[in-house]
N, C-alpha and C positions, 0 to 999 in steps of 0.2 A: 397563588401561581405568580411568580415574577413576571412582569410585562417586559418582554425582551425588546419591544419596539421603543421603550423609553431609553433615550440617549444613545439609540444604536449607532446613529452617524458619529456621535462624538467618542465611541469606543471603538468601533470597527472603521478606523480611519483610512484602512487601505481597501476597504469594500470587498473583503472575503465573502460577505454574503451573496454579492452578485456572482461570483465565480461558483460557488456551491449550487446557487439555484440555476446556474447556466450549465450544470454538469450533464443534463440530458442532451444538450445541444452538442457538448463536447463529445459524447459517446458517439452520437450520430455522424459527427464530422470525422472521427476517428476510424469509424467503420468505413465510410467513403475512402479516406486515405489509405486505409490498408488494402481495399480491394483494388485500388488504382496502381499500387506498387508494380513496377516492371521488374521481373526477375531476371538477372542475366543468366546466360547459359551455363556459367559455371556452377550456379546452384542446381541445375537440373542434372548435370553431370556426376554429381557426388552422390554416395550413400551416407546419409546423415545418421550418425549413431549417438553422437553426443551433441548437447547444445549448451553454451556457456553465456550466461548474461553478465557482462561487466558494468558495474555502476554503484553509486553510493547513495544513501539517503532516499530522498523522492525519486530518484532515477533508478534505484534498485528494486523497488517494490514491485516492478512489472516482472521481473525475474522470478520472484516468489510466486507470484499469480500464475505464470507459465508453468513452473514446477509442480503446482497443484493442479492446474487444469489439465495437464498432459500426462499425469501420473499412470494413466491407464496404457499409454502408447509405450512402444518398444524403443524408446529413446531416453537417455540419461540427461536430465536437465540439472544445472548447477548454477548457482548465482556466486559471483566472484566480487568480494567488496575488498580489494587489495590492489596493491601496485604491480604485481606480477601475475602472470598466467599459471595456473596450476600445471603440473606435470603431464596430466592425462590428456592434454590438449593435442590432436593431431589433425591429419588431413581429412578425417571424417567428422570433424567438429566444426559446427557451425557457431560463430561468435556474434553475439549482439553487443555493440559497444554503445552504451547508453549515458549520454551527459545532457540533461535539459538544458543547461547552460552553454554546454560545449566547450567547457574549461575546467572541468575537474581533473586535478592533477594525478589521481590514482588511475582514473579511466584513460586519460591520455598515455599514460605510461604503458598500460595494457594494449592499446591500440598500436603504439609503436613497436611493442613486443611483436605482436600479431602480424604488422606489416613485414617486419624483419624476416619472420617465418614462413611467410605467404600463406597463411591461414585463411580460411573462408570467412569473410566479413560482412556484417551490415551494421550501419551506424545510425544513431537517432539523436538529433539534438535540435535546439531552436536557433542555432547559428554558432558562433563562438570558433574556437580553434578546432575543434572536431570536425565540424563542417569543412573548414579550409583544409585540413590534412586529408580528408576523405576525396575532396576533389582533386588534391594534388597527386593522390595515389589510386584515382579511379575506383574507389570503394564505394559501393551503392549507398546512398544516403537519403533518410527521411528528414525533411526539416518540418517540424511541428510548430504551432503558433507559441510565440514567447510572451513575455510580459506577465507571468504569474510566478508565484512561489512553485517550485518544482513538486512539492507534494500535492498541489492542486492540479497537476497535468497528468495525473495517473491514467486517465482515459486516452489521452494523445500518445503517452509513452507505450501503453501495454496493448491496446487493442490492435493496432497495426502489427505488432509482434505475433499475437495470437493468430491473426488471418495469414500472415506470411508463413507461419509454421505449420498452418493446417495445410497451405498449398504446398510445402515443401513435402510433408509426410503424406500428401494426397489423401486426406481426411477432411470430413465436414463434420464437426462436433457440436457447435454452439449456435444458439439461437439469438441472433444480433437484433431482431426485430423485437422480441421478448425483452431484452436488456433495456432498450430505449423506452418501452412501454412502462416498464416496472419503475424505472428510475424517474420518469416523468411523474408518475403518481407520487413517488416519494418526495419529490421536490416541491410540489405543491403541499403536500401534508406538513413537511417540515420547515416551510416557510416562516420567517418572522411574522409575517402577516397572518399566518393561520389563527383563526379563533379557536381552535380545539384546545379546550382547557385541559384535556387529557392526553396532550401531545407527549408522546412517550420521550423524544430526544430532549424536549425543555424539562420535563419533570426529572428525568435522570440527571441531567446536568445539575439541577438544584440539589439533588441528594448527593451529589459527588462534591459539592463545594466543601472544602477543607478536608477531603478525603483522599487517601492514596489508592488508585484503582489498581486491582489485581485481575488481569484479564486472561481467562482460560479458554483456549481454543482446543481442537481435536486434531490430532498428529495426522497430516496429509489430507486434511478436509478443511478446517477453518484455522488452522494455525496462522496462516498468512493474514488473516482478518485480525487476529489477536495481536500479531506483531505491529501490523499497520496501526492499529488503535493506540498501542503503547507510545510509538512515535508521534502520533498526532496529538496525544495528551501532553507530550513532551514539548512540542513545537507550537501547536495553536493555544493550549490551555496553560503552558509553561509550568507544568508540574511533574513531579517523578510519577512513573508509572511501572508496574512489573507485568510481564507476561510469562505465561506457561502454557504446556500443553497436556491433555489426557491422551493415554493414561499414565504417561510418566510422572504428574505431579501428584499422583495417587502413591507413588513410591517414595516421595520425599517432602514435597512443600505441603501437603496435607498435614504434616506432623505438627507444625506450628499452631494450627488450629485447636490443638489441646489447650492452649494458654499457659503451658508450663514454662514457656520463655519469658514470662513476666512482661510481655508487651501488651500494651493497650489495644485488643483486637479492634476496637471500634473505629481505629484511625483508617481502617482498611475498607474498600467497598469492591467486593468481587463482581466480576462481570463474566458470564458464560456465554460464549458465542455458540449457538445451536443451529443444528441442520437436520432437516427431515430424513436426510440419508445417513445419519450417524448410526453406527453399528449398534445393535441392541445392548450389546454388553457395555459399550461405552455410556449409552443412555442411562443404564442402571447405575454405572460409576457416578455419574453427573448428579443423579437423584440422590444417591447415598451422601455424595460430597456436599450437595446443598443442605441436606438434612443435618450434618455434623456441624456447619457453619450456623445454620439457623438456630440450633441448640445454645449457641454462644451469644445471641442476641445480636448478631451482624446482619445487617441489610445488604442484600445483593440483587441484582437483576439479570435478566437474559436478553440478548439479541438474537432473534431467530432470523435465519436467511429467508429470502422471498423469491417466488419465481421457481421455474421448473428446471430450466437448463443451468448446469454448473456455473457457467459464466455469470448468469443473472444472480445465482444465489451468493457467489463471492462478492461481486460488486454491489448487490444491494446492501449486504451487512457492512462493507467499508464505507458506503455512503452514509449508512446510519450512524456509524461511528464517527465520522467526519463532523455530522451535525452536532452530535453530543459534544465532542471537544470544542467546536465553535461556540455553543451556547454555555459551556462551562467557562470558556474565556470572557464572555459577556458577564456572566454572573459574578465574576471576580474584577470586573472593571478593567479587564485587560484587552489590548488590541491583539487579535489572535494572528496577525500577519508578521510583525517583525520578529526576528530570531537573533537578538543582540549579541548574545554570547557565541554564536557561530560566527557571525561578523567579526567579533574581536579575535577569535581563533584564527579566522583566515588572515586578519591583517597581521597578526603575529607570524604565521607562516610565510607571509609575503616577504618578510626580513630577510628569509632564507632563499626562497624560491617562489615564483609565481604559482597560483593554483588555489585549490580549494572549494571552488563552486561546484554545485551538483549539476 
């Protein structure tokens, strides 16, 4: 087992390890922030039938989590990763405008469209132009702590939205105490200082070195975890990754595992995101799919959600994936924090128009 404590500070120069280890505290603070939000009367006077979350990158993941967690409620939840609002937005739609930096040009464009049409808005950022425009237009705004990569602020961005939406819909769905408790246990277990030689996140990172991850979630259950892990491999580990969902992947992506495409299947490392609440038919499909892959001599792993509350199960598996992508970066000798090509892209965009930050 590679000793991840060796040269840790030299590789992780921006100290992402401390942000990851501090995630239980972030969740705790985010719960407090969410419960302290004062809802304006306009929120109480509307019948909310639709919810739209506008954001990009690390600022959009919260919308995907909301869509998953509130799937049993009679409200349509959609994530918008674009410059313009979709045509279904109306007076019964609640819009969350989310930009961690406060300066994402696509998100600001949606904000301005929403203001023009007098839609019901709530904004979240760590400052920036979004906070400024929210104050000018008297839009309720939550300022979250700044100074970290947007992808690391998933607790600050997401949990207050969940609590606010519970209040708007007049429901109590999630156990926030369990969330903090489970994440705290995982924080200790996954720490670089952990002496556990069988540490799952560390051993999985070693197995992934030189491979392309194929992450398989379950539609409307763990698909958000699969998507999140794909982007964490991109940004933290600096590698390509692919994600898909069951049962859909059984109708197309399973075919290449035949090997007929003359691609070396051993370059891939499948990861199945598993949950105790998955449908029995889905579980059967996963087991058969694993068997087909195993016959090809390809190694794979499973990430199981932990906890009872849907909130805890989603966040626990996201947190596990975050640590795997972190350790894979270390195993490659790569600083997990910088995102050089995104910065290059933003600099090119600035030649035309300011913007680009999440």
